[in-house]
PyMOL Python script that loads the backbone (N, CA, C, O; Angstrom):
from pymol import cmd

cmd.read_pdbstr("""\
ATOM      1  N   UNK A   1      -2.910   8.318 -12.571  1.00  0.00           N
ATOM      2  CA  UNK A   1      -2.837   9.572 -12.208  1.00  0.00           C
ATOM      3  C   UNK A   1      -3.818  10.269 -13.198  1.00  0.00           C
ATOM      4  O   UNK A   1      -3.680  10.352 -14.418  1.00  0.00           O
ATOM      5  N   UNK A   2      -4.836  10.754 -12.436  1.00  0.00           N
ATOM      6  CA  UNK A   2      -5.655  11.866 -13.569  1.00  0.00           C
ATOM      7  C   UNK A   2      -5.144  13.159 -13.821  1.00  0.00           C
ATOM      8  O   UNK A   2      -4.228  13.600 -13.127  1.00  0.00           O
ATOM      9  N   UNK A   3      -5.663  13.838 -14.781  1.00  0.00           N
ATOM     10  CA  UNK A   3      -4.746  15.048 -15.018  1.00  0.00           C
ATOM     11  C   UNK A   3      -5.421  16.365 -14.537  1.00  0.00           C
ATOM     12  O   UNK A   3      -4.821  17.430 -14.389  1.00  0.00           O
ATOM     13  N   UNK A   4      -6.862  16.138 -14.294  1.00  0.00           N
ATOM     14  CA  UNK A   4      -7.693  17.253 -13.781  1.00  0.00           C
ATOM     15  C   UNK A   4      -8.174  16.848 -12.473  1.00  0.00           C
ATOM     16  O   UNK A   4      -8.785  15.780 -12.438  1.00  0.00           O
ATOM     17  N   UNK A   5      -8.031  17.440 -11.479  1.00  0.00           N
ATOM     18  CA  UNK A   5      -8.537  17.419 -10.107  1.00  0.00           C
ATOM     19  C   UNK A   5      -9.522  18.781  -9.507  1.00  0.00           C
ATOM     20  O   UNK A   5      -9.080  19.930  -9.484  1.00  0.00           O
ATOM     21  N   UNK A   6     -10.684  18.473  -9.117  1.00  0.00           N
ATOM     22  CA  UNK A   6     -11.460  19.403  -8.555  1.00  0.00           C
ATOM     23  C   UNK A   6     -11.257  19.554  -7.299  1.00  0.00           C
ATOM     24  O   UNK A   6     -11.379  20.638  -6.727  1.00  0.00           O
ATOM     25  N   UNK A   7     -10.964  18.599  -6.803  1.00  0.00           N
ATOM     26  CA  UNK A   7     -10.712  18.798  -5.316  1.00  0.00           C
ATOM     27  C   UNK A   7      -9.320  18.911  -4.843  1.00  0.00           C
ATOM     28  O   UNK A   7      -8.448  18.071  -5.065  1.00  0.00           O
ATOM     29  N   UNK A   8      -9.151  20.113  -4.109  1.00  0.00           N
ATOM     30  CA  UNK A   8      -7.577  20.409  -3.726  1.00  0.00           C
ATOM     31  C   UNK A   8      -7.065  19.346  -2.934  1.00  0.00           C
ATOM     32  O   UNK A   8      -5.855  19.134  -3.016  1.00  0.00           O
ATOM     33  N   UNK A   9      -7.680  18.715  -2.265  1.00  0.00           N
ATOM     34  CA  UNK A   9      -7.178  17.649  -1.320  1.00  0.00           C
ATOM     35  C   UNK A   9      -6.643  16.493  -1.914  1.00  0.00           C
ATOM     36  O   UNK A   9      -5.656  15.886  -1.498  1.00  0.00           O
ATOM     37  N   UNK A  10      -7.523  16.120  -3.193  1.00  0.00           N
ATOM     38  CA  UNK A  10      -7.033  14.988  -4.007  1.00  0.00           C
ATOM     39  C   UNK A  10      -5.742  15.398  -4.655  1.00  0.00           C
ATOM     40  O   UNK A  10      -4.812  14.595  -4.735  1.00  0.00           O
ATOM     41  N   UNK A  11      -5.649  16.679  -5.142  1.00  0.00           N
ATOM     42  CA  UNK A  11      -4.463  17.174  -5.897  1.00  0.00           C
ATOM     43  C   UNK A  11      -3.382  17.178  -5.176  1.00  0.00           C
ATOM     44  O   UNK A  11      -2.340  16.707  -5.631  1.00  0.00           O
ATOM     45  N   UNK A  12      -3.452  17.696  -3.971  1.00  0.00           N
ATOM     46  CA  UNK A  12      -2.184  17.614  -2.942  1.00  0.00           C
ATOM     47  C   UNK A  12      -1.850  16.285  -2.598  1.00  0.00           C
ATOM     48  O   UNK A  12      -0.657  16.039  -2.426  1.00  0.00           O
ATOM     49  N   UNK A  13      -2.751  15.308  -2.456  1.00  0.00           N
ATOM     50  CA  UNK A  13      -2.216  14.308  -2.193  1.00  0.00           C
ATOM     51  C   UNK A  13      -1.498  13.468  -3.408  1.00  0.00           C
ATOM     52  O   UNK A  13      -0.569  12.693  -3.185  1.00  0.00           O
ATOM     53  N   UNK A  14      -2.047  13.714  -4.754  1.00  0.00           N
ATOM     54  CA  UNK A  14      -1.427  13.082  -5.615  1.00  0.00           C
ATOM     55  C   UNK A  14       0.047  13.870  -5.794  1.00  0.00           C
ATOM     56  O   UNK A  14       0.987  13.133  -6.090  1.00  0.00           O
ATOM     57  N   UNK A  15       0.328  15.280  -5.643  1.00  0.00           N
ATOM     58  CA  UNK A  15       1.518  15.724  -5.511  1.00  0.00           C
ATOM     59  C   UNK A  15       2.509  15.413  -4.606  1.00  0.00           C
ATOM     60  O   UNK A  15       3.715  15.457  -4.849  1.00  0.00           O
ATOM     61  N   UNK A  16       1.927  15.053  -3.412  1.00  0.00           N
ATOM     62  CA  UNK A  16       2.608  14.081  -2.471  1.00  0.00           C
ATOM     63  C   UNK A  16       3.119  12.980  -2.908  1.00  0.00           C
ATOM     64  O   UNK A  16       4.317  13.004  -3.191  1.00  0.00           O
ATOM     65  N   UNK A  17       2.482  11.926  -3.054  1.00  0.00           N
ATOM     66  CA  UNK A  17       2.649  10.742  -3.578  1.00  0.00           C
ATOM     67  C   UNK A  17       3.801  10.761  -4.655  1.00  0.00           C
ATOM     68  O   UNK A  17       4.823  10.079  -4.581  1.00  0.00           O
ATOM     69  N   UNK A  18       3.471  11.686  -5.715  1.00  0.00           N
ATOM     70  CA  UNK A  18       4.885  11.839  -6.718  1.00  0.00           C
ATOM     71  C   UNK A  18       5.773  12.058  -6.190  1.00  0.00           C
ATOM     72  O   UNK A  18       6.699  11.273  -6.393  1.00  0.00           O
ATOM     73  N   UNK A  19       6.023  13.208  -5.233  1.00  0.00           N
ATOM     74  CA  UNK A  19       7.174  13.432  -4.791  1.00  0.00           C
ATOM     75  C   UNK A  19       7.924  12.377  -3.611  1.00  0.00           C
ATOM     76  O   UNK A  19       9.150  12.345  -3.508  1.00  0.00           O
ATOM     77  N   UNK A  20       7.121  11.627  -2.847  1.00  0.00           N
ATOM     78  CA  UNK A  20       7.540  10.990  -2.103  1.00  0.00           C
ATOM     79  C   UNK A  20       8.178   9.701  -2.842  1.00  0.00           C
ATOM     80  O   UNK A  20       9.230   9.216  -2.427  1.00  0.00           O
ATOM     81  N   UNK A  21       7.438   9.129  -4.043  1.00  0.00           N
ATOM     82  CA  UNK A  21       7.787   8.136  -4.954  1.00  0.00           C
ATOM     83  C   UNK A  21       9.364   8.620  -5.457  1.00  0.00           C
ATOM     84  O   UNK A  21      10.326   7.852  -5.432  1.00  0.00           O
ATOM     85  N   UNK A  22       9.420   9.823  -5.843  1.00  0.00           N
ATOM     86  CA  UNK A  22      11.121  10.158  -5.994  1.00  0.00           C
ATOM     87  C   UNK A  22      11.803  10.298  -4.612  1.00  0.00           C
ATOM     88  O   UNK A  22      12.963   9.887  -4.588  1.00  0.00           O
ATOM     89  N   UNK A  23      11.508  10.597  -3.919  1.00  0.00           N
ATOM     90  CA  UNK A  23      12.238  10.575  -2.743  1.00  0.00           C
ATOM     91  C   UNK A  23      12.598   9.017  -2.090  1.00  0.00           C
ATOM     92  O   UNK A  23      13.630   8.786  -1.459  1.00  0.00           O
ATOM     93  N   UNK A  24      11.764   8.229  -2.313  1.00  0.00           N
ATOM     94  CA  UNK A  24      11.988   6.912  -2.035  1.00  0.00           C
ATOM     95  C   UNK A  24      12.784   5.899  -3.294  1.00  0.00           C
ATOM     96  O   UNK A  24      12.886   4.673  -3.290  1.00  0.00           O
ATOM     97  N   UNK A  25      13.191   6.696  -4.138  1.00  0.00           N
ATOM     98  CA  UNK A  25      13.934   6.330  -5.330  1.00  0.00           C
ATOM     99  C   UNK A  25      13.291   5.435  -6.310  1.00  0.00           C
ATOM    100  O   UNK A  25      13.986   4.763  -7.072  1.00  0.00           O
ATOM    101  N   UNK A  26      11.834   5.379  -6.338  1.00  0.00           N
ATOM    102  CA  UNK A  26      10.979   4.537  -7.276  1.00  0.00           C
ATOM    103  C   UNK A  26      10.728   5.428  -8.656  1.00  0.00           C
ATOM    104  O   UNK A  26      10.237   4.939  -9.673  1.00  0.00           O
ATOM    105  N   UNK A  27      11.099   6.660  -8.544  1.00  0.00           N
ATOM    106  CA  UNK A  27      10.963   7.378  -9.818  1.00  0.00           C
ATOM    107  C   UNK A  27      12.558   8.339 -10.063  1.00  0.00           C
ATOM    108  O   UNK A  27      13.344   8.760  -9.215  1.00  0.00           O
ATOM    109  N   UNK A  28      12.586   8.428 -11.398  1.00  0.00           N
ATOM    110  CA  UNK A  28      13.583   9.485 -11.812  1.00  0.00           C
ATOM    111  C   UNK A  28      12.970  11.132 -11.659  1.00  0.00           C
ATOM    112  O   UNK A  28      11.827  11.582 -11.576  1.00  0.00           O
ATOM    113  N   UNK A  29      13.951  11.586 -11.666  1.00  0.00           N
ATOM    114  CA  UNK A  29      13.746  13.387 -11.283  1.00  0.00           C
ATOM    115  C   UNK A  29      13.097  13.635 -12.631  1.00  0.00           C
ATOM    116  O   UNK A  29      12.131  14.391 -12.520  1.00  0.00           O
ATOM    117  N   UNK A  30      13.325  13.244 -13.828  1.00  0.00           N
ATOM    118  CA  UNK A  30      12.720  13.566 -15.066  1.00  0.00           C
ATOM    119  C   UNK A  30      11.472  13.253 -15.228  1.00  0.00           C
ATOM    120  O   UNK A  30      10.685  13.948 -15.869  1.00  0.00           O
ATOM    121  N   UNK A  31      11.144  12.037 -14.585  1.00  0.00           N
ATOM    122  CA  UNK A  31       9.874  11.474 -14.700  1.00  0.00           C
ATOM    123  C   UNK A  31       8.886  12.567 -13.742  1.00  0.00           C
ATOM    124  O   UNK A  31       7.960  13.193 -14.259  1.00  0.00           O
ATOM    125  N   UNK A  32       9.182  12.664 -12.520  1.00  0.00           N
ATOM    126  CA  UNK A  32       8.819  13.459 -11.571  1.00  0.00           C
ATOM    127  C   UNK A  32       8.301  14.826 -12.347  1.00  0.00           C
ATOM    128  O   UNK A  32       7.123  15.132 -12.531  1.00  0.00           O
ATOM    129  N   UNK A  33       9.409  15.533 -12.734  1.00  0.00           N
ATOM    130  CA  UNK A  33       9.533  16.699 -13.548  1.00  0.00           C
ATOM    131  C   UNK A  33       8.289  16.686 -14.772  1.00  0.00           C
ATOM    132  O   UNK A  33       7.457  17.593 -14.779  1.00  0.00           O
ATOM    133  N   UNK A  34       8.258  15.829 -15.563  1.00  0.00           N
ATOM    134  CA  UNK A  34       7.204  15.802 -16.393  1.00  0.00           C
ATOM    135  C   UNK A  34       5.489  15.767 -15.683  1.00  0.00           C
ATOM    136  O   UNK A  34       4.485  16.444 -15.905  1.00  0.00           O
ATOM    137  N   UNK A  35       5.759  14.744 -14.857  1.00  0.00           N
ATOM    138  CA  UNK A  35       4.266  14.366 -14.302  1.00  0.00           C
ATOM    139  C   UNK A  35       3.723  15.806 -13.362  1.00  0.00           C
ATOM    140  O   UNK A  35       2.534  16.118 -13.289  1.00  0.00           O
ATOM    141  N   UNK A  36       4.666  16.456 -12.794  1.00  0.00           N
ATOM    142  CA  UNK A  36       4.316  17.601 -12.046  1.00  0.00           C
ATOM    143  C   UNK A  36       3.778  18.618 -12.903  1.00  0.00           C
ATOM    144  O   UNK A  36       2.691  19.154 -12.683  1.00  0.00           O
ATOM    145  N   UNK A  37       4.656  18.943 -14.056  1.00  0.00           N
ATOM    146  CA  UNK A  37       4.327  19.799 -15.145  1.00  0.00           C
ATOM    147  C   UNK A  37       3.024  19.809 -15.858  1.00  0.00           C
ATOM    148  O   UNK A  37       2.505  20.757 -16.446  1.00  0.00           O
ATOM    149  N   UNK A  38       2.537  18.474 -15.692  1.00  0.00           N
ATOM    150  CA  UNK A  38       1.214  17.833 -16.584  1.00  0.00           C
ATOM    151  C   UNK A  38       0.252  18.299 -15.620  1.00  0.00           C
ATOM    152  O   UNK A  38      -0.708  18.926 -16.066  1.00  0.00           O
ATOM    153  N   UNK A  39       0.347  18.079 -14.196  1.00  0.00           N
ATOM    154  CA  UNK A  39      -0.524  18.796 -13.522  1.00  0.00           C
ATOM    155  C   UNK A  39      -1.016  19.972 -13.177  1.00  0.00           C
ATOM    156  O   UNK A  39      -2.149  20.399 -12.959  1.00  0.00           O
ATOM    157  N   UNK A  40       0.448  20.581 -13.163  1.00  0.00           N
ATOM    158  CA  UNK A  40       0.541  22.301 -13.051  1.00  0.00           C
ATOM    159  C   UNK A  40      -0.135  22.958 -14.465  1.00  0.00           C
ATOM    160  O   UNK A  40      -0.817  23.981 -14.393  1.00  0.00           O
ATOM    161  N   UNK A  41       0.071  22.407 -15.507  1.00  0.00           N
ATOM    162  CA  UNK A  41      -0.471  22.922 -16.648  1.00  0.00           C
ATOM    163  C   UNK A  41      -2.131  22.619 -16.721  1.00  0.00           C
ATOM    164  O   UNK A  41      -2.867  23.350 -17.382  1.00  0.00           O
ATOM    165  N   UNK A  42      -2.600  21.533 -16.016  1.00  0.00           N
ATOM    166  CA  UNK A  42      -4.259  21.195 -16.303  1.00  0.00           C
ATOM    167  C   UNK A  42      -4.714  21.759 -14.932  1.00  0.00           C
ATOM    168  O   UNK A  42      -5.944  21.767 -14.876  1.00  0.00           O
ATOM    169  N   UNK A  43      -4.267  22.119 -14.080  1.00  0.00           N
ATOM    170  CA  UNK A  43      -4.869  22.373 -12.586  1.00  0.00           C
ATOM    171  C   UNK A  43      -4.295  24.118 -12.233  1.00  0.00           C
ATOM    172  O   UNK A  43      -4.575  24.672 -11.170  1.00  0.00           O
ATOM    173  N   UNK A  44      -3.578  24.702 -13.192  1.00  0.00           N
ATOM    174  CA  UNK A  44      -2.933  25.852 -12.730  1.00  0.00           C
ATOM    175  C   UNK A  44      -3.434  26.707 -11.795  1.00  0.00           C
ATOM    176  O   UNK A  44      -2.534  27.154 -11.084  1.00  0.00           O
ATOM    177  N   UNK A  45      -4.766  27.198 -11.458  1.00  0.00           N
ATOM    178  CA  UNK A  45      -5.021  28.067 -10.394  1.00  0.00           C
ATOM    179  C   UNK A  45      -5.504  27.305  -9.430  1.00  0.00           C
ATOM    180  O   UNK A  45      -5.739  27.939  -8.402  1.00  0.00           O
ATOM    181  N   UNK A  46      -5.790  25.930  -9.378  1.00  0.00           N
ATOM    182  CA  UNK A  46      -5.723  25.394  -8.209  1.00  0.00           C
ATOM    183  C   UNK A  46      -4.397  25.003  -7.544  1.00  0.00           C
ATOM    184  O   UNK A  46      -4.393  24.444  -6.448  1.00  0.00           O
ATOM    185  N   UNK A  47      -3.418  25.261  -8.123  1.00  0.00           N
ATOM    186  CA  UNK A  47      -1.885  24.822  -7.722  1.00  0.00           C
ATOM    187  C   UNK A  47      -1.583  26.082  -7.380  1.00  0.00           C
ATOM    188  O   UNK A  47      -1.506  26.311  -6.173  1.00  0.00           O
ATOM    189  N   UNK A  48      -1.362  27.091  -8.249  1.00  0.00           N
ATOM    190  CA  UNK A  48      -0.333  28.284  -7.845  1.00  0.00           C
ATOM    191  C   UNK A  48      -1.497  29.457  -8.312  1.00  0.00           C
ATOM    192  O   UNK A  48      -2.187  29.419  -9.331  1.00  0.00           O
ATOM    193  N   UNK A  49      -1.495  30.527  -7.226  1.00  0.00           N
ATOM    194  CA  UNK A  49      -2.213  31.626  -7.344  1.00  0.00           C
ATOM    195  C   UNK A  49      -1.407  32.591  -7.263  1.00  0.00           C
ATOM    196  O   UNK A  49      -0.632  32.628  -6.308  1.00  0.00           O
ATOM    197  N   UNK A  50      -1.395  33.707  -8.349  1.00  0.00           N
ATOM    198  CA  UNK A  50      -0.262  34.466  -8.215  1.00  0.00           C
ATOM    199  C   UNK A  50       1.097  34.232  -8.213  1.00  0.00           C
ATOM    200  O   UNK A  50       1.781  35.034  -7.577  1.00  0.00           O
ATOM    201  N   UNK A  51       1.686  33.251  -8.820  1.00  0.00           N
ATOM    202  CA  UNK A  51       2.617  32.816  -8.606  1.00  0.00           C
ATOM    203  C   UNK A  51       2.929  32.171  -7.226  1.00  0.00           C
ATOM    204  O   UNK A  51       4.110  31.972  -6.940  1.00  0.00           O
ATOM    205  N   UNK A  52       1.986  31.844  -6.389  1.00  0.00           N
ATOM    206  CA  UNK A  52       2.183  31.304  -5.052  1.00  0.00           C
ATOM    207  C   UNK A  52       1.272  30.267  -4.971  1.00  0.00           C
ATOM    208  O   UNK A  52       0.128  30.301  -5.425  1.00  0.00           O
ATOM    209  N   UNK A  53       1.981  29.009  -4.172  1.00  0.00           N
ATOM    210  CA  UNK A  53       1.397  27.637  -4.022  1.00  0.00           C
ATOM    211  C   UNK A  53       0.039  28.090  -3.293  1.00  0.00           C
ATOM    212  O   UNK A  53      -0.044  29.107  -2.604  1.00  0.00           O
ATOM    213  N   UNK A  54      -0.969  27.232  -3.530  1.00  0.00           N
ATOM    214  CA  UNK A  54      -2.110  27.475  -2.814  1.00  0.00           C
ATOM    215  C   UNK A  54      -1.831  26.938  -1.041  1.00  0.00           C
ATOM    216  O   UNK A  54      -1.017  26.100  -0.654  1.00  0.00           O
ATOM    217  N   UNK A  55      -2.647  27.613  -0.347  1.00  0.00           N
ATOM    218  CA  UNK A  55      -2.163  27.291   1.198  1.00  0.00           C
ATOM    219  C   UNK A  55      -2.578  25.867   1.492  1.00  0.00           C
ATOM    220  O   UNK A  55      -1.832  25.062   2.051  1.00  0.00           O
ATOM    221  N   UNK A  56      -4.218  25.509   0.952  1.00  0.00           N
ATOM    222  CA  UNK A  56      -4.558  24.198   1.010  1.00  0.00           C
ATOM    223  C   UNK A  56      -3.621  23.133   0.848  1.00  0.00           C
ATOM    224  O   UNK A  56      -3.378  22.271   1.693  1.00  0.00           O
ATOM    225  N   UNK A  57      -2.926  23.276  -0.687  1.00  0.00           N
ATOM    226  CA  UNK A  57      -2.235  22.354  -1.198  1.00  0.00           C
ATOM    227  C   UNK A  57      -0.740  22.133  -0.037  1.00  0.00           C
ATOM    228  O   UNK A  57      -0.309  21.065   0.400  1.00  0.00           O
ATOM    229  N   UNK A  58      -0.217  23.525   0.218  1.00  0.00           N
ATOM    230  CA  UNK A  58       0.952  23.615   0.967  1.00  0.00           C
ATOM    231  C   UNK A  58       0.863  22.797   2.135  1.00  0.00           C
ATOM    232  O   UNK A  58       1.744  22.035   2.536  1.00  0.00           O
ATOM    233  N   UNK A  59      -0.396  23.026   2.725  1.00  0.00           N
ATOM    234  CA  UNK A  59      -0.543  22.399   4.235  1.00  0.00           C
ATOM    235  C   UNK A  59      -0.537  20.930   4.080  1.00  0.00           C
ATOM    236  O   UNK A  59       0.205  20.358   4.878  1.00  0.00           O
ATOM    237  N   UNK A  60      -1.204  20.150   3.221  1.00  0.00           N
ATOM    238  CA  UNK A  60      -1.022  18.669   2.990  1.00  0.00           C
ATOM    239  C   UNK A  60       0.333  18.303   2.261  1.00  0.00           C
ATOM    240  O   UNK A  60       0.863  17.273   2.679  1.00  0.00           O
ATOM    241  N   UNK A  61       0.914  18.902   1.348  1.00  0.00           N
ATOM    242  CA  UNK A  61       2.145  18.337   0.997  1.00  0.00           C
ATOM    243  C   UNK A  61       3.390  18.728   1.902  1.00  0.00           C
ATOM    244  O   UNK A  61       4.364  17.976   1.843  1.00  0.00           O
ATOM    245  N   UNK A  62       3.442  19.786   2.695  1.00  0.00           N
ATOM    246  CA  UNK A  62       4.411  20.127   3.683  1.00  0.00           C
ATOM    247  C   UNK A  62       5.421  21.113   3.009  1.00  0.00           C
ATOM    248  O   UNK A  62       5.234  21.320   1.810  1.00  0.00           O
ATOM    249  N   UNK A  63       6.366  21.689   3.559  1.00  0.00           N
ATOM    250  CA  UNK A  63       7.329  22.654   2.984  1.00  0.00           C
ATOM    251  C   UNK A  63       8.315  21.543   2.241  1.00  0.00           C
ATOM    252  O   UNK A  63       8.415  21.817   1.045  1.00  0.00           O
ATOM    253  N   UNK A  64       8.965  20.531   2.569  1.00  0.00           N
ATOM    254  CA  UNK A  64      10.169  19.994   1.782  1.00  0.00           C
ATOM    255  C   UNK A  64       9.612  19.630   0.528  1.00  0.00           C
ATOM    256  O   UNK A  64      10.300  19.845  -0.470  1.00  0.00           O
ATOM    257  N   UNK A  65       8.235  18.999   0.369  1.00  0.00           N
ATOM    258  CA  UNK A  65       7.831  18.779  -1.007  1.00  0.00           C
ATOM    259  C   UNK A  65       7.620  19.952  -1.569  1.00  0.00           C
ATOM    260  O   UNK A  65       8.185  20.085  -2.654  1.00  0.00           O
ATOM    261  N   UNK A  66       6.861  21.044  -1.117  1.00  0.00           N
ATOM    262  CA  UNK A  66       6.555  21.977  -1.916  1.00  0.00           C
ATOM    263  C   UNK A  66       7.659  22.702  -2.483  1.00  0.00           C
ATOM    264  O   UNK A  66       7.394  23.348  -3.497  1.00  0.00           O
ATOM    265  N   UNK A  67       9.061  22.744  -1.972  1.00  0.00           N
ATOM    266  CA  UNK A  67      10.317  22.990  -2.187  1.00  0.00           C
ATOM    267  C   UNK A  67      10.530  22.462  -3.442  1.00  0.00           C
ATOM    268  O   UNK A  67      10.614  23.220  -4.408  1.00  0.00           O
ATOM    269  N   UNK A  68      10.638  21.152  -3.572  1.00  0.00           N
ATOM    270  CA  UNK A  68      10.738  20.396  -4.717  1.00  0.00           C
ATOM    271  C   UNK A  68      10.078  20.704  -5.829  1.00  0.00           C
ATOM    272  O   UNK A  68      10.733  20.882  -6.856  1.00  0.00           O
ATOM    273  N   UNK A  69       8.701  20.825  -5.847  1.00  0.00           N
ATOM    274  CA  UNK A  69       7.956  21.171  -6.556  1.00  0.00           C
ATOM    275  C   UNK A  69       7.719  22.358  -7.208  1.00  0.00           C
ATOM    276  O   UNK A  69       7.239  22.513  -8.331  1.00  0.00           O
ATOM    277  N   UNK A  70       8.126  23.260  -6.346  1.00  0.00           N
ATOM    278  CA  UNK A  70       8.260  25.170  -6.678  1.00  0.00           C
ATOM    279  C   UNK A  70       9.832  24.830  -7.438  1.00  0.00           C
ATOM    280  O   UNK A  70       9.955  25.498  -8.464  1.00  0.00           O
ATOM    281  N   UNK A  71      10.730  24.165  -7.218  1.00  0.00           N
ATOM    282  CA  UNK A  71      11.880  24.165  -7.859  1.00  0.00           C
ATOM    283  C   UNK A  71      11.604  23.582  -9.500  1.00  0.00           C
ATOM    284  O   UNK A  71      12.107  24.182 -10.449  1.00  0.00           O
ATOM    285  N   UNK A  72      10.904  22.571  -9.659  1.00  0.00           N
ATOM    286  CA  UNK A  72      10.486  22.017 -10.893  1.00  0.00           C
ATOM    287  C   UNK A  72       9.741  23.137 -11.549  1.00  0.00           C
ATOM    288  O   UNK A  72      10.178  23.426 -12.663  1.00  0.00           O
ATOM    289  N   UNK A  73       8.813  23.773 -11.163  1.00  0.00           N
ATOM    290  CA  UNK A  73       7.983  24.728 -11.650  1.00  0.00           C
ATOM    291  C   UNK A  73       8.925  25.823 -12.138  1.00  0.00           C
ATOM    292  O   UNK A  73       9.023  26.135 -13.325  1.00  0.00           O
ATOM    293  N   UNK A  74       9.647  26.416 -11.090  1.00  0.00           N
ATOM    294  CA  UNK A  74      10.626  27.554 -11.819  1.00  0.00           C
ATOM    295  C   UNK A  74      11.442  27.300 -12.972  1.00  0.00           C
ATOM    296  O   UNK A  74      11.533  27.967 -14.003  1.00  0.00           O
ATOM    297  N   UNK A  75      12.139  26.022 -12.580  1.00  0.00           N
ATOM    298  CA  UNK A  75      13.024  25.928 -13.657  1.00  0.00           C
ATOM    299  C   UNK A  75      12.440  25.429 -15.095  1.00  0.00           C
ATOM    300  O   UNK A  75      13.183  25.249 -16.060  1.00  0.00           O
ATOM    301  N   UNK A  76      10.927  25.212 -15.139  1.00  0.00           N
ATOM    302  CA  UNK A  76      10.275  24.624 -16.330  1.00  0.00           C
ATOM    303  C   UNK A  76       9.739  26.141 -17.082  1.00  0.00           C
ATOM    304  O   UNK A  76       9.549  26.414 -18.267  1.00  0.00           O
ATOM    305  N   UNK A  77       9.640  26.709 -16.216  1.00  0.00           N
ATOM    306  CA  UNK A  77       9.002  28.178 -16.473  1.00  0.00           C
ATOM    307  C   UNK A  77       9.943  29.090 -17.321  1.00  0.00           C
ATOM    308  O   UNK A  77       9.416  30.127 -17.726  1.00  0.00           O
ATOM    309  N   UNK A  78      11.196  28.887 -17.645  1.00  0.00           N
ATOM    310  CA  UNK A  78      12.312  29.476 -18.091  1.00  0.00           C
ATOM    311  C   UNK A  78      11.970  29.465 -19.647  1.00  0.00           C
ATOM    312  O   UNK A  78      12.769  29.936 -20.457  1.00  0.00           O
TER     313      UNK A  78
END
""", "prot")
cmd.dss("prot")
cmd.show_as("cartoon", "prot")
cmd.util.cbc("prot")
cmd.orient("prot")
């Protein structure tokens, strides 16, 4: 997994694969949380603009996965 993505579609695919691995019980929640936060820190504006997920990324990962990612980000921003 790269830390920085310039192409939003590649970034979205990476996020989608991470969440799918978690949903398939191939990854623990803590590991998912750590990897998602690394991606958010290094790709900030590409993922979230004005505290809202980019529409390009949301379209690729779909609502159920976006909800999981949003929960992780919200819990870690506190």
